[in-house]
N, C-alpha and C positions, 0 to 999 in steps of 0.2 A: 444507620450501620453502626454497628454495636463496633466495639475496638477488636482490632484482633492480633495487634500484638504492644510488645511495651514501649512503641516506637510511637505508635498514636497519641499518644496525649500532646510526645516533645512536637511532634510534626503538625499539629495545631495549634500552639501553642507560638512555632516559628513562624505561622505564617501570617498569626495575629500580629506578632512583633514586627514584622515586614510589611504588613499591610496592603494600601496600595501601589508599594513598589514592586507587587512579586503578579505574576499568573502563572498557575500550572495549568501544562497540557496535557494530554494522554490520550494514546488511541485506543480503543473499544477492546484491544484484544490484551489489555495489560488487566493484569489482578484484582482482583476486589480492595485487595489491601491499599493500593496505589491509587485503584476508579475514584475511592472514600476524598481522600484527600484533591482531588483533581477538578479545578474550577473552569475549562472548558475540552470537553471530551467530542471526540467527534472519528470521522474516517478520514484515510490521507488528505480526501479532496474540502472536507471539511475545517479541517487542521490547517491549512494551508489559507482560506480565505479569512480564519478568523484573525489572521497574523497582523493585518492591517488595521484592525479595530484596536489592537491593543496599545497600551498609552505605557505601561508598566516598563521599569525600568530592567529587571528580572523576569525573564522566560525560562524558566525550567519546564523541560520539553521530556514528558516519561512516553518514550515510545524507543525506535530505534534509530543506528548513523544515519540515516540520509534522511529522515523526515527534520531531525532536531539540524542536517544542514541545507533544507528550505527555510525553515522557519529564521534559520540566522541571514538567508539569502534576502529573506523576504521582508524581515525586520529594520526597524524605523534606526537612524543614525544615532550612536548612544546605549541603545538598546542591548542586553549580553545575550545570550542562550546558553543554556546549563544543560547539560544529558547528563542523568545521575550514575551511569556506567559506559564509557569510552569505548569499551567492549558489547557494545550491543549492536549487531551488525546487523546485514539481511544475507541469508545464504543466496534468495536469487540475485539481489543484487551484485553479490561478488561473481554470479557468473557472468556478469559483461565488463571483463575489465576493459578500461578508457583505454589504453594504446592498442590492444589488439581490434575494440569497434574503431576506432579510428584509423587504423591500416586495412581493415577489410571492405567500409566507406569506399575510402580514397582508393583501393581498387577496382570497388564494381563502377566507381565514377570514372574512374582511366577507363575501364573495360567501354564504357559508350552506353553502358546504363544509369538513366538518371531516377534518384531516389528519394525520398521524402523523408526521414528519420521520425519515428515516433514513439520516444520511452515512457514506459513505464512509471509513474514517479517511484518504485520500487528500483532507485539507481542511484549511481555517487554522483556528487555535484559533476567529478571529473567529467562524467560522459552527459549529464544533461551539458555544461558545455560545448561538448562534439556535436549531440543534437542540436546546441542553438547557432551553433558556426554553421551546420549546414541547412539552414531551413527551416528543421524540425522543430518541435513542442513535445512537451508532456502532456499524460494525461494519467488518470486513475481509473478503478474498477467502475466508478460511478459517470464519467462521462466519458469513456473508451468510443463507445461506440460515436458519438459528437465529435470526438478529436477523430477519429478516423476519417470520416465525411472530410474534417476538414483539413484534413492530410491532403485526399484526394481530392480537392479543391484547387489544390497545391501543384498535383503530379498524378502521373498515371501511375506510379507505381508508389507504394509505400516499406521502408523496410520498419516493423514493431520486434519491439524489445524491451526488457529481453523475455519476458511471458509468453513463450507460444502458445500454452493454452489459452490464456484470455483472447491472444492475435485470433485464434479458430473461433473461438465463438463470435467475436466481436463481426470477426468474416461472416460465420450464419447466419446472423443480426444481419448484415446487409448483403445477405444470397451471391455473396462471391465463391464461384467455382473452386471445388476443390483442383482442378488443373489446373488452377491460376496460383495457387498456392504455392511455396517451395521454402525449406525452413533449411537456415546454412549450413554447412559439413565448415565451423571453425576451426576445428585445429590442426596443427602444423601449422598456425600464428596466417591462417589464412591462404593457406596452399592450397585448400583442399576445394575449394570453389566451385560450383558448378554453374559454370557462364550459359550455358544451355537451358539449364531450368530455372535461372536467374534471370535470362532472355523473354523467357515465354512468362512467369509469375508478374502477377499486380501486387500480391501480398508475400513478402519478402520474411520467413521470422527469425530471430537470433534463436537457439538451441537453448532456453534455459526455461524453469519453470519456480513453482514456489514448493518446497518439498514438503510443507504440512500439505497443502492442495491434493497432491500428486498422490500422496498419501491415501485417497479416498478409491474405494474399486467399485466395481458391477456388483460382484456378490453381496459389500455391504449394502449397497443400496434393494438388493433381491430379500437380501434375509430380514431389513424392515418392514419392506413391503409383505412379507408375509406374517411379522410380528405384532404389527399395527395395520391392517390393510383398511383401514379409513385415512388413515394421516396424510398428511401430504409434504412432500418431500425436497426440501429447497436448498440447495446450494452456491457455494461464491463461485463468479466465471473462470477461477483462477484453476480451476477442475479440470481433467480434463472434458473432450466435448461428448464423447459419447457418455460419461456422467451427469453432465447439464442432458442431454437429448431425454436421459431417463426419469427426471425431474419434471417437476411441478412448478419449478421455476428457479429463476436464479438472478444473482446481482450481485451488487455491491456491500456493504459489511452495511450502508445507512441502510437499503431494501430491503437485508433482511431482519434487522430491528422492523422497520416499519412492517413485515409480516407480521412479528407477533405483534406487535401495536393493535394492528386490526384483527385480528384472529377473535373470535367468538366462542362466550364459553363451551368448553365442549371438544373445542378444536385439539386436535392431533398434532403439532409439526415436527419433522426431525428436520433436523438445519445443518449440514454442513459446512463446516468453517473450524478457524479456531475455538477450540473448547471452553475457553476463559469466557468469550463473549456467549457461548450458548448455556454453558451454564446460568450465565447469570441474568439473561432474559428465562432462565425455566425460572428462576427464584423471584426475579421481579411480575412472572405474571400469573404464578400459579394461584397466587389469590383468586384471582379472574376465575379461575377452572380451566385457565388454557393449561396444554402438557405440551412442553418442548424438550423434543430428546436429540442432545447431539448424535449426527448419524457415526462418532465416531469418538469413543470418550479422550485417547490418548491424542487427538489431534492436537497438541500444545507448541506452540513457538518457545523454543529455548532462550531465542535471546530477548524476547521480550520480556519474557521472565529472570532477567538478568537487574531489568529496576526492579529494585527491593525498598520495603518500606525503610529500612533502616540506610539504606544509599540517599534514597531521597531526606530525611532526616541529616544526615550529616552534609548534604549538598548547602540543607540551608539551611545549619550550622554556618559553613563555609560563606554563605555567602553577607550572615549576620553580620562573622569577622572580619570580613573585607579579603579573604582569603581566596574568595572558587574562583576555577578557573575557565572562564566564560569559551565557548568554543569559538576557533579560529580559521575562516577559511579565505584562500589562497586567494589576495586578490584579480589574480590577471585571469584566473575562472567566472569572475562575478558579472564578469556585462554578461557573455553567449550567456551561461547555466542560465542567467534573469531572463535572457531573451524567450527560452525554451517554458521559463514556469509562466512568465507572464502571457505570453499568447497562449496557452489555458486557461489561467484566469481571466485576461477579455472575452476572449471568446465562450465562455462558459456562462457569461455574467451575461449575456445578451439573449 
């Protein structure tokens, strides 16, 4: 890949200087200027699984805050995790405040309804701690079905959070009746809970979503069907269930990458997810005669975009100078948060 900015050569030189003491990890939604420097790229599940195999002292995580938290949680003693921009958050993760989640779970349990919490990886460390404390686990879009089955093996009802769209789509995979589902009213500090609906439900949702994947509408699907009648349309399962129902397939980031890799010459694929990834797939596969088109060109995660080549360069300079500040996590949260992550990793390793 050609140099994209004046920082490219500086980053390459700093990487060479740090050698085996450094590993740069990056999510697939990162911009090309970052991906060119990444040693390990993946989706949320793949990146979590990779941590155990890393021996480098310094791990620079190019993604958003909750991903770096997970890396820090799973890192070996002595390893340091850095996030080039501490403000790179996740709007979905912010939709499930830890204190409110704990309050609502306690209220449901006090009411007499036993639920197993299953948290999407797009949550804070504090949320993962609460989930682990209550016997739950984490999941990703790649293993959500498998982990929902795991949760049902431990109880009759599951609280899926924070993404109601992913929860609904996985519920459809498992054939869970719509009248057995309920989305919590989390307003008014949990005082608006509908306990009759909670009692009837086996799949309970937190009322959260990914603002990027929520952007996709039925008219976007219809417009692409008219413009490219022979195209296949694939989307991420964070999209609303009515969108998924109109597509040719839905799956995690790794699934969408695999779909593009398996496409044949002359195929036209329309992909509905973060546009940085889709545009990258278009460039990668155009020489094979495969056309990849984003369902929406402006479906861009602004928090992922906060990780720039300039900030990556500054982070590496600070590591070399010994002044870089690694991520610190609250030790009181570690045990239960790690339980929720390890339950996922152990179950998905089977």
